[in-house]
C-alpha positions as CSV (number, residue, x, y, z in Angstrom):
1,X,-62.0,25.5,132.3
2,X,-60.0,28.6,132.6
3,X,-59.7,30.8,129.5
4,X,-56.5,30.6,127.6
5,X,-54.6,33.8,128.0
6,X,-54.0,35.8,124.8
7,X,-50.6,35.8,123.2
8,X,-48.6,39.0,123.8
9,X,-49.1,41.5,121.0
10,X,-46.5,41.7,118.3
11,X,-45.3,45.2,118.5
12,X,-43.5,46.8,115.5
13,X,-40.2,46.5,117.3
14,X,-40.6,42.8,118.1
15,X,-41.7,42.1,114.5
16,X,-38.8,44.0,113.1
17,X,-36.4,42.1,115.4
18,X,-37.8,38.7,114.4
19,X,-37.7,39.7,110.7
20,X,-34.0,40.7,111.0
21,X,-33.1,37.4,112.6
22,X,-34.9,35.4,109.9
23,X,-33.1,37.5,107.2
24,X,-29.7,37.1,108.9
25,X,-30.2,33.3,109.1
26,X,-31.2,33.2,105.4
27,X,-28.2,35.4,104.4
28,X,-25.9,33.0,106.2
29,X,-27.3,29.9,104.5
30,X,-27.2,31.6,101.1
31,X,-23.5,32.7,101.6
32,X,-22.7,29.1,102.6
33,X,-24.4,27.8,99.5
34,X,-22.5,30.2,97.2
35,X,-19.2,29.5,98.9
36,X,-19.6,25.7,98.8
37,X,-20.8,25.4,95.2
38,X,-18.5,28.0,93.7
39,X,-15.5,26.3,95.4
40,X,-16.5,22.9,93.9
41,X,-17.2,24.3,90.5
42,X,-14.0,26.4,90.4
43,X,-11.9,23.2,90.7
44,X,-13.2,21.5,87.6
45,X,-11.2,23.3,84.9
46,X,-7.9,21.9,86.1
47,X,-8.9,18.5,84.8
48,X,-8.7,19.9,81.3
49,X,-5.1,21.0,81.5
50,X,-3.3,19.2,78.6
51,X,0.0,18.9,80.5
52,X,-1.7,17.2,83.4
53,X,-3.7,14.9,81.1
54,X,-0.4,13.9,79.3
55,X,1.3,13.3,82.7
56,X,-1.7,11.1,83.8
57,X,-1.8,9.2,80.5
58,X,1.9,8.3,80.8
59,X,1.1,6.5,84.1
60,X,-1.9,4.5,82.9
61,X,-1.2,1.1,81.3
62,X,-3.7,1.9,78.6
63,X,-3.2,-1.2,76.4
64,X,-3.6,-3.5,79.4
65,X,-6.8,-1.8,80.4
66,X,-8.2,-1.9,76.8
67,X,-7.3,-5.6,76.6
68,X,-9.1,-6.2,79.9
69,X,-12.1,-4.1,78.7
70,X,-12.3,-6.0,75.4
71,X,-12.4,-9.3,77.3
72,X,-15.6,-8.2,79.0
73,X,-18.2,-8.7,76.2
74,X,-21.1,-8.1,78.6
75,X,-20.3,-4.4,78.8
76,X,-19.9,-1.7,76.0
77,X,-16.3,-0.7,75.6
78,X,-16.5,2.6,77.4
79,X,-18.2,1.0,80.4
80,X,-15.7,-1.8,80.5
81,X,-12.8,0.6,80.3
82,X,-14.1,2.7,83.2
83,X,-14.5,-0.5,85.3
84,X,-11.0,-1.7,84.4
85,X,-9.5,1.8,85.2
86,X,-11.2,1.9,88.6
87,X,-10.1,-1.6,89.5
88,X,-6.5,-0.9,88.4
89,X,-6.4,2.5,90.2
90,X,-7.6,1.0,93.4
91,X,-5.5,-2.2,93.4
92,X,-2.3,-1.1,91.7
93,X,-1.8,2.6,91.6
94,X,-3.1,4.3,94.8
95,X,-2.4,3.4,98.5
96,X,-5.1,4.0,101.1
97,X,-3.5,6.1,103.9
98,X,-5.0,4.7,107.2
99,X,-3.1,4.1,109.3
100,X,-0.2,6.3,108.3
101,X,3.1,4.9,109.5
102,X,2.2,1.2,109.6
103,X,0.5,-1.1,112.0
104,X,0.2,0.2,115.6
105,X,0.4,3.9,114.6
106,X,-2.1,6.5,115.9
107,X,-3.0,10.0,114.9
108,X,-1.8,12.4,117.6
109,X,-2.7,15.8,116.2
110,X,-2.5,18.3,113.3
111,X,0.2,20.7,112.2
112,X,0.8,23.6,110.0
113,X,2.0,22.7,106.5
114,X,5.6,23.2,105.6
115,X,6.2,25.6,102.7
116,X,6.8,22.7,100.3
117,X,3.6,21.0,101.5
118,X,1.7,24.2,101.1
119,X,2.9,24.5,97.5
120,X,1.4,21.0,96.9
121,X,-2.0,22.3,97.9
122,X,-1.9,21.0,101.5
123,X,-4.1,23.0,103.8
124,X,-3.6,20.7,106.8
125,X,-1.2,18.0,107.9
126,X,-1.9,15.0,110.1
127,X,0.7,13.9,112.7
128,X,0.9,10.1,113.2
129,X,2.9,8.5,116.0
130,X,4.4,5.2,114.8
131,X,4.8,2.1,116.9
132,X,8.6,2.8,117.2
133,X,7.9,6.2,118.7
134,X,8.7,8.2,115.6
135,X,6.3,10.8,114.2
136,X,5.2,10.8,110.5
137,X,3.5,13.7,108.7
138,X,0.6,13.1,106.3
139,X,0.0,16.2,104.2
140,X,-3.5,16.3,102.6
141,X,-2.3,17.3,99.2
142,X,-4.7,18.7,96.6
143,X,-2.2,19.4,93.7
144,X,-2.7,16.8,91.0
145,X,1.0,16.5,90.1
146,X,1.9,15.9,93.8
147,X,-0.8,13.3,94.0
148,X,0.5,11.5,91.0
149,X,3.9,11.4,92.7
150,X,2.7,10.5,96.2
151,X,0.0,8.0,95.2
152,X,-1.6,7.8,98.5
153,X,-4.6,9.3,100.3
154,X,-8.2,8.8,101.3
155,X,-11.4,9.3,99.4
156,X,-10.7,13.0,98.7
157,X,-7.3,12.3,97.1
158,X,-8.7,9.2,95.2
159,X,-11.6,11.1,93.7
160,X,-9.6,14.2,92.9
161,X,-6.9,12.2,90.9
162,X,-9.3,9.7,89.4
163,X,-11.2,12.5,87.8
164,X,-8.1,13.4,85.9
165,X,-7.5,9.8,84.9
166,X,-11.0,9.4,83.5
167,X,-10.4,12.5,81.4
168,X,-7.0,11.2,80.3
169,X,-8.5,8.0,78.8
170,X,-11.1,10.1,76.9
171,X,-14.1,9.7,79.2
172,X,-16.3,12.6,80.1
173,X,-16.4,12.8,83.9
174,X,-18.0,14.5,86.9
175,X,-16.9,15.0,90.5
176,X,-19.6,14.1,93.1
177,X,-19.5,15.8,96.5
178,X,-21.5,14.4,99.4
179,X,-22.3,16.5,102.4
180,X,-21.7,13.6,104.7
181,X,-17.9,13.5,104.1
182,X,-17.5,11.4,101.0
183,X,-16.7,12.1,97.4
184,X,-16.7,9.9,94.2
185,X,-16.9,10.3,90.5
186,X,-19.2,9.6,87.5
187,X,-18.2,8.9,83.9
188,X,-20.4,9.3,80.9
189,X,-21.6,6.2,79.1
190,X,-22.5,6.9,75.4
191,X,-24.4,3.6,75.3
192,X,-26.8,4.6,78.1
193,X,-26.6,8.3,77.4
194,X,-26.1,9.3,81.0
195,X,-23.4,9.5,83.7
196,X,-22.6,6.3,85.7
197,X,-21.4,6.0,89.3
198,X,-17.8,5.1,89.9
199,X,-16.0,5.1,93.3
200,X,-12.2,4.8,92.9
201,X,-11.6,4.4,96.6
202,X,-13.7,1.2,96.5
203,X,-12.8,0.2,93.0
204,X,-16.4,-0.2,91.9
205,X,-18.6,1.1,89.1
206,X,-22.4,1.4,88.6
207,X,-23.4,0.8,92.2
208,X,-25.4,4.0,93.0
209,X,-27.0,2.4,96.1
210,X,-23.7,1.2,97.5
211,X,-23.8,3.9,100.2
212,X,-27.4,3.7,101.2
213,X,-27.8,-0.1,100.9
214,X,-24.3,-1.5,101.2
215,X,-22.7,0.9,103.7
216,X,-25.9,1.8,105.5
217,X,-24.9,5.5,105.2
218,X,-27.6,8.2,105.7
219,X,-27.0,11.1,103.3
220,X,-28.5,14.4,102.3
221,X,-26.9,16.2,99.4
222,X,-25.0,14.6,96.5
223,X,-24.0,17.2,93.9
224,X,-22.1,16.5,90.7
225,X,-19.8,19.0,88.9
226,X,-18.3,18.7,85.4
227,X,-17.3,20.9,82.5
228,X,-20.9,20.8,81.2
229,X,-22.4,22.1,84.4
230,X,-23.6,21.0,87.8
231,X,-26.5,18.9,89.0
232,X,-28.2,17.7,92.2
233,X,-28.0,13.9,91.8
234,X,-29.1,13.1,95.4
235,X,-32.1,11.1,94.2
236,X,-29.8,8.7,92.5
237,X,-27.9,7.8,95.6
238,X,-30.3,8.5,98.5
239,X,-33.4,6.4,99.1
240,X,-36.7,8.2,99.8
241,X,-37.4,8.2,103.5
242,X,-33.9,6.9,104.4
243,X,-31.8,10.1,103.9
244,X,-30.8,12.8,106.3
245,X,-32.7,16.0,106.7
246,X,-32.0,18.6,103.9
247,X,-32.1,21.9,105.8
248,X,-28.7,23.3,105.1
249,X,-29.9,25.4,102.1
250,X,-33.1,26.6,100.6
251,X,-34.1,24.1,97.9
252,X,-35.1,26.8,95.3
253,X,-31.8,28.6,95.8
254,X,-29.8,25.4,95.5
255,X,-31.6,24.6,92.2
256,X,-31.1,28.1,90.9
257,X,-27.4,28.2,91.8
258,X,-26.8,24.8,90.0
259,X,-28.7,26.1,87.0
260,X,-26.6,29.2,86.9
261,X,-23.4,27.2,86.9
262,X,-24.7,25.0,84.1
263,X,-25.9,27.9,82.0
264,X,-22.5,29.7,82.4
265,X,-20.5,26.5,81.5
266,X,-22.6,25.9,78.4
267,X,-22.7,29.5,77.3
268,X,-19.9,29.1,74.8
269,X,-21.4,26.0,73.2
270,X,-22.8,26.0,69.7
271,X,-26.6,25.2,69.3
272,X,-25.6,21.8,67.9
273,X,-23.3,21.1,70.9
274,X,-26.1,22.1,73.3
275,X,-28.6,20.0,71.5
276,X,-26.2,17.0,71.9
277,X,-26.4,17.3,75.6
278,X,-29.7,15.5,75.7
279,X,-28.5,13.3,78.6
280,X,-30.1,15.8,80.9
281,X,-33.5,14.3,80.1
282,X,-32.2,10.7,80.3
283,X,-30.6,11.5,83.7
284,X,-33.8,13.0,85.0
285,X,-35.7,9.8,84.0
286,X,-33.0,7.7,85.8
287,X,-33.2,9.9,88.9
288,X,-36.9,9.3,89.1
289,X,-36.5,5.5,88.7
290,X,-35.8,4.5,92.3
291,X,-37.6,1.1,91.8
292,X,-35.1,0.3,89.0
293,X,-32.1,1.1,91.2
294,X,-33.6,-1.0,94.0
295,X,-34.0,-3.9,91.6
296,X,-30.5,-3.5,90.5
297,X,-29.2,-3.5,94.1
298,X,-31.1,-6.7,94.8
299,X,-29.2,-8.4,92.0
300,X,-25.9,-7.3,93.3
301,X,-23.9,-7.9,96.4
302,X,-23.5,-4.4,97.9
303,X,-21.0,-4.6,100.7
304,X,-20.1,-2.3,103.5
305,X,-17.2,0.0,103.0
306,X,-13.9,-1.8,102.2
307,X,-11.4,1.1,102.4
308,X,-10.1,2.0,105.9
309,X,-9.6,0.1,109.1
310,X,-12.5,-1.8,110.7
311,X,-12.7,0.6,113.6
312,X,-12.7,3.7,111.3
313,X,-15.5,2.2,109.1
314,X,-17.6,1.3,112.1
315,X,-17.1,4.8,113.7
316,X,-18.4,6.4,110.5
317,X,-21.4,4.1,110.4
318,X,-20.2,2.8,106.9
319,X,-19.3,-0.9,107.7
320,X,-22.6,-2.1,106.3
321,X,-26.2,-2.5,107.3
322,X,-26.5,-4.4,110.6
323,X,-22.9,-3.6,111.6
324,X,-22.7,-1.6,114.8
325,X,-21.2,1.9,114.9
326,X,-18.3,2.2,117.3
327,X,-19.9,5.2,118.9
328,X,-19.4,6.9,122.3
329,X,-22.7,5.3,123.5
330,X,-21.8,1.7,122.5
331,X,-18.1,1.7,123.6
332,X,-18.2,3.7,126.9
333,X,-21.0,2.8,129.3
334,X,-22.6,5.0,132.0
335,X,-22.2,3.9,135.6
336,X,-23.3,6.4,138.3
337,X,-24.6,9.9,137.8
338,X,-22.2,12.6,139.1
339,X,-24.1,15.8,138.2
340,X,-27.5,17.0,136.9
341,X,-28.5,20.5,136.0
342,X,-31.7,19.9,137.9
343,X,-29.5,19.9,141.1
344,X,-27.0,22.7,140.2
345,X,-25.5,23.3,143.6
346,X,-22.1,21.8,142.5
347,X,-21.8,24.3,139.7
348,X,-19.5,27.3,139.9
349,X,-20.6,30.1,137.6
350,X,-18.5,33.0,136.4
351,X,-19.2,36.0,134.3
352,X,-22.7,36.5,133.0
353,X,-23.5,32.7,133.3
354,X,-26.7,32.2,135.4
355,X,-29.6,29.9,135.9
356,X,-32.5,31.5,133.9
357,X,-34.9,28.8,135.3
358,X,-34.5,25.8,137.6
359,X,-33.6,23.7,134.6
360,X,-32.0,26.2,132.2
361,X,-28.5,27.6,132.2
362,X,-27.9,30.8,130.3
363,X,-24.2,30.5,129.5
364,X,-23.8,33.5,127.3
365,X,-26.1,36.5,126.6
366,X,-26.3,37.7,123.0
367,X,-23.9,40.6,123.6
368,X,-20.4,41.5,122.5
369,X,-17.3,41.0,124.7
370,X,-18.6,38.3,127.0
371,X,-16.7,35.6,128.9
372,X,-18.3,33.0,131.2
373,X,-18.0,29.5,132.6
374,X,-20.0,26.9,134.4
375,X,-17.7,24.3,136.0
376,X,-17.9,21.4,138.5
377,X,-15.1,19.7,140.3
378,X,-14.2,16.1,139.8
379,X,-11.8,14.3,142.2
380,X,-9.5,13.0,139.5
381,X,-8.8,13.2,135.8
382,X,-8.0,9.5,135.9
383,X,-11.7,8.4,135.8
384,X,-13.7,8.2,132.6
385,X,-17.0,10.1,132.2
386,X,-19.9,10.8,129.8
387,X,-21.6,14.1,129.7
388,X,-24.8,14.9,127.7
389,X,-26.6,18.2,127.3
390,X,-28.8,20.2,124.9
391,X,-27.7,23.6,123.7
392,X,-29.2,26.4,121.7
393,X,-27.2,29.2,120.1
394,X,-29.6,32.1,119.6
395,X,-29.9,35.8,118.7
396,X,-26.6,36.1,116.8
397,X,-25.0,39.0,115.2
398,X,-24.3,38.8,111.5
399,X,-22.2,36.8,111.3
400,X,-22.4,35.0,114.6
401,X,-19.3,34.6,116.9
402,X,-17.7,33.0,118.8
403,X,-19.2,30.1,120.6
404,X,-18.5,27.7,123.5
405,X,-16.3,24.8,124.5
406,X,-16.5,21.9,126.9
407,X,-13.3,21.7,128.9
408,X,-11.3,19.7,131.4
409,X,-8.5,21.5,133.2
410,X,-6.3,21.5,136.3
411,X,-5.2,25.1,136.1
412,X,-3.8,26.3,139.5
413,X,-6.4,29.2,139.4
414,X,-9.2,26.6,139.9
415,X,-12.8,27.2,139.1
416,X,-12.3,30.9,138.4
417,X,-9.7,30.3,135.7
418,X,-10.7,31.6,132.4
419,X,-8.9,31.8,129.1
420,X,-8.9,34.5,126.5
421,X,-12.2,35.9,125.2
422,X,-13.3,36.2,121.5
423,X,-11.3,33.9,119.3
424,X,-9.7,32.4,122.4
425,X,-13.0,30.7,123.0
426,X,-12.7,31.1,126.8
427,X,-10.1,28.3,127.2
428,X,-7.0,29.7,125.4
429,X,-4.2,29.9,128.1
430,X,-5.7,27.3,130.5
431,X,-2.9,25.1,131.9
432,X,-3.1,21.3,131.7
433,X,-6.3,21.1,129.8
434,X,-8.2,19.8,126.8
435,X,-11.1,21.5,125.1
436,X,-13.8,20.6,122.6
437,X,-14.7,23.8,120.9
438,X,-18.0,24.6,119.1
439,X,-16.9,27.6,117.0
440,X,-19.4,29.4,114.8
441,X,-16.9,32.0,113.4
442,X,-13.9,31.5,111.2
443,X,-11.0,33.5,112.7
444,X,-8.3,33.1,110.0
445,X,-5.6,35.5,111.3
446,X,-5.4,34.7,115.1
447,X,-6.3,31.1,115.2
448,X,-6.1,29.7,111.6
449,X,-9.7,28.4,111.9
450,X,-11.2,26.0,109.4
451,X,-14.6,27.0,108.0
452,X,-17.3,27.7,110.5
453,X,-19.2,26.2,112.1
454,X,-16.7,23.6,113.3
455,X,-16.0,21.3,116.2
456,X,-12.4,20.5,117.2
457,X,-10.4,19.1,120.0
458,X,-7.5,21.1,121.4
459,X,-4.8,20.3,123.9
460,X,-1.1,21.0,124.5
461,X,-0.7,18.5,127.3
462,X,1.2,20.1,130.2
463,X,1.6,23.4,128.4
464,X,-1.1,26.2,128.4
465,X,-3.8,25.3,125.8
466,X,-4.5,27.4,122.7
467,X,-7.5,27.9,120.4
468,X,-5.0,28.1,117.5
469,X,-5.4,25.1,115.3
470,X,-1.8,24.2,115.5
471,X,-2.9,22.6,118.8
472,X,-5.8,20.8,117.2
473,X,-5.9,17.1,118.1
474,X,-8.9,16.3,115.9
475,X,-11.3,18.1,113.6
476,X,-14.8,17.0,112.8
477,X,-15.5,17.0,109.1
478,X,-17.0,20.5,108.6
479,X,-19.5,19.1,106.1
480,X,-21.2,17.1,108.8
481,X,-21.7,20.1,111.2
482,X,-25.1,21.8,110.9
483,X,-25.6,25.6,111.2
484,X,-25.3,25.6,115.0
485,X,-26.3,29.2,115.3
486,X,-29.7,28.8,113.7
487,X,-31.6,29.0,117.0
488,X,-32.5,25.3,117.2
489,X,-31.7,22.9,120.0
490,X,-28.9,20.4,119.4
491,X,-27.9,17.5,121.5
492,X,-24.2,17.2,122.5
493,X,-22.6,14.1,124.0
494,X,-18.9,14.0,125.0
495,X,-17.0,11.1,126.4
496,X,-13.6,11.1,128.3
497,X,-11.7,7.7,128.2
498,X,-9.2,8.5,130.9
499,X,-7.2,5.3,130.3
500,X,-6.7,5.9,126.6
501,X,-6.7,9.7,127.0
502,X,-9.3,9.8,124.2
503,X,-12.2,12.2,123.7
504,X,-15.3,11.4,121.7
505,X,-18.0,13.8,120.5
506,X,-21.5,13.0,119.2
507,X,-24.1,15.4,117.9
508,X,-27.8,15.3,117.0
509,X,-30.6,17.5,116.0
510,X,-33.2,17.6,118.9
511,X,-36.1,18.5,116.6
512,X,-35.5,15.7,114.1
513,X,-35.7,12.0,114.2
514,X,-32.0,11.3,113.6
515,X,-30.1,9.6,116.4
516,X,-26.7,10.4,117.7
517,X,-23.9,10.8,115.1
518,X,-20.3,10.6,116.2
519,X,-18.4,13.5,114.6
520,X,-15.0,13.4,116.3
521,X,-12.7,11.2,118.3
522,X,-9.1,12.1,119.2
523,X,-6.3,11.5,121.7
524,X,-4.8,14.2,123.9
525,X,-1.3,14.3,125.3
526,X,-0.5,13.5,129.0
527,X,-1.7,16.5,131.0
528,X,0.6,15.7,133.9
529,X,-2.2,15.5,136.4
530,X,-1.6,13.3,139.4
531,X,-3.9,10.5,140.6
532,X,-5.1,12.6,143.6
533,X,-5.4,15.9,141.9
534,X,-8.8,17.2,141.2
535,X,-10.0,18.7,137.9
536,X,-12.6,21.1,136.7
537,X,-14.9,20.1,133.9
538,X,-17.7,22.0,132.2
539,X,-18.6,24.8,129.8
540,X,-17.0,28.1,128.8
541,X,-18.5,30.7,126.5
542,X,-17.0,33.6,124.7
543,X,-17.8,36.5,122.3
544,X,-15.8,39.3,121.0
545,X,-16.9,42.2,118.7
546,X,-19.6,39.8,117.3
547,X,-21.9,37.7,119.4
548,X,-24.3,34.7,119.9
549,X,-26.3,33.7,122.9
550,X,-26.0,30.2,124.4
551,X,-28.6,28.3,126.5
552,X,-28.1,24.9,128.0
553,X,-30.6,22.4,129.4
554,X,-30.7,18.7,130.4
555,X,-27.0,18.7,131.3
556,X,-25.8,15.5,133.1
557,X,-22.4,14.0,133.9
558,X,-22.0,10.3,134.5
559,X,-19.1,8.1,135.5
560,X,-18.2,5.6,132.8
561,X,-16.4,2.4,132.1
562,X,-15.0,0.8,128.9
563,X,-12.8,2.1,126.1
564,X,-13.4,4.4,123.1
565,X,-12.5,2.8,119.8
566,X,-9.8,4.5,117.7
567,X,-11.1,6.9,115.1
568,X,-10.0,10.3,113.9
569,X,-11.8,12.6,111.4
570,X,-10.8,12.1,107.7
């Protein structure tokens, strides 16, 4: 047996480089932690505004709810009141906004808020095309007064406003944020001396395993925020061994940051008031009692998600255990293989893109001011396809930028056509195209980017495309996107439903045990490409003053048949 060759020595320069990369990755995670938690905590004080509480109380049929609560002798008064409030809020006060514009409508893109919408706290506006051809705007308002006037939304608007309503009827409350794109509330039960789950978008109370057991939802972080502090309540909602990997933040830093928020919020309390907050110990005992929660779930009928359309609930994997997810894989089926990176002769490479090995594509080197592409020609845009690849974003600057995109275009410049570098993501300016961008840098001024990393679909139909988010057709919930520039391998699967002009995107962590998760589906406008016109599909990469390297392996393109189900990010 031949001796195993020794590992190359770690020179001081290599060790220093590795250390810098680890420190940069840690700094990015810590900054994300601080930004996320401080943003959630800073929004809590508005629920104590007396004018808002008075406005909310004027809308609540308090006597009716108390009558209903008092007719439920099996529950203490506060618990029965919370249940009655949640049921009334869901059934009689708020309207679920999906679809917007009535039956047969479809979301067709995003738009910049009007000034009046911006005053109402709307950071983004959805555009929905009605069955009669008209277009309706759905502004995602955050201002509580506007929400009390509009009375419609999805889980974000429901939980935001219901927090105020809980406080208006005199119940202590917390806002619970889940990293997998859901939010709900908790109210404090004096009888049980702890906070109790309540989901206003479903109209239910005290069903903490609703998501894990009823919806079949895999979750990672569930964090609660209130006027008395913040807490990691994930153990109360996520079953051991059934949740998603918790790698977004360092656990000790998460605990320390939550403790800092709690200490600061309780700093002004008297010793007697602080002593009265003994529910911390009771809550800890409840969080440790998974067996008790499972027994409770067995006695209850935990259903799949009720709010939203059937297709939307299936697409999110929340329709219930045993109910199939309307994913790219299950709704669009592979037929014949068109391309494999193991036989790369069909690829046209531009810029620094090159094959670093027979099975590895180096799309971008970790250097500033780079622009590259790896494209192959398809005979028509009118045939559906599925493409699957693994990618790794490595050796980034601090912070990393900008990223890559998967594109389809019929620009007259052909395979050598490239868009703008840097924030242009390599596709900005390409005619008759759509692009799925994986952007690891938030460019606020030039492209109005959402927080990074993000995945979004862009197209302007027959007009030249743009990386500006006014041309965004769909945006994946940023909470569901991992730190793509962390040097790990991720799987990417993209489907093109030519008949429906729909694009679907799935993502997975290659090193974990999680399967594919659909993060985005959206419809693009007519590109104006004839039946006999060929198109170019593939990858573009871009950096500006900051950088990140991109490697690709296992890339394949298959013909496909079937249709993508309709779903757009919430």
